[in-house]
C-alpha positions as CSV (number, residue, x, y, z in Angstrom):
1,M,-20.7,-37.0,94.9
2,P,-22.1,-36.0,98.2
3,Q,-23.0,-32.4,98.8
4,H,-24.0,-30.6,102.0
5,E,-24.7,-27.0,102.8
6,D,-22.6,-25.0,105.3
7,A,-22.7,-21.4,106.4
8,F,-20.8,-20.3,103.3
9,G,-22.7,-22.1,100.5
10,Q,-22.8,-25.4,98.8
11,Q,-20.0,-27.7,99.9
12,V,-19.1,-30.7,97.8
13,D,-17.1,-33.5,99.3
14,G,-13.7,-33.7,97.7
15,H,-13.6,-29.9,97.0
16,P,-11.9,-27.7,99.6
17,T,-14.1,-24.6,99.3
18,P,-17.9,-24.2,99.2
19,F,-19.7,-23.0,96.0
20,P,-22.1,-20.1,95.9
21,S,-24.8,-22.1,94.2
22,P,-25.9,-25.7,93.4
23,S,-25.1,-25.0,89.7
24,K,-21.5,-23.9,90.4
25,A,-21.0,-27.0,92.5
26,A,-22.5,-29.2,89.7
27,E,-20.2,-27.4,87.2
28,A,-17.1,-28.2,89.3
29,V,-18.1,-31.8,89.6
30,T,-19.1,-32.5,85.9
31,G,-16.8,-30.1,84.1
32,N,-19.8,-28.7,82.2
33,I,-22.2,-25.8,82.6
34,I,-25.2,-27.5,84.1
35,N,-28.3,-26.7,86.1
36,G,-27.4,-27.8,89.6
37,W,-31.0,-27.3,90.8
38,T,-32.0,-30.3,88.6
39,L,-28.8,-32.3,88.8
40,W,-28.6,-32.8,92.6
41,H,-31.1,-35.2,94.2
42,I,-32.1,-35.6,97.9
43,E,-31.0,-38.8,99.4
44,G,-33.9,-41.0,100.5
45,D,-36.7,-39.7,98.3
46,G,-35.0,-38.8,95.0
47,R,-36.4,-35.3,94.6
48,T,-34.3,-32.7,92.9
49,L,-33.3,-29.5,94.7
50,D,-35.6,-27.7,92.2
51,E,-38.5,-29.9,93.3
52,L,-37.8,-29.2,96.9
53,R,-37.4,-25.5,96.3
54,R,-40.7,-25.3,94.5
55,E,-42.4,-27.2,97.4
56,L,-41.0,-24.9,100.0
57,D,-42.0,-21.8,97.9
58,T,-45.6,-22.8,98.1
59,Q,-45.7,-23.2,101.9
């Protein structure tokens, strides 16, 4: 399910309100408690949000 970030948090297509974190968005989509940082992948290169976050932290 596509996800994008807006000024209020993580917005998941098909859900009317944004989520405060990738994990809360993943939980809403899967129905399970899950780490959204490792669930969501970036279109085009397949990296997880966690991989991207780690890369940006080292810059």
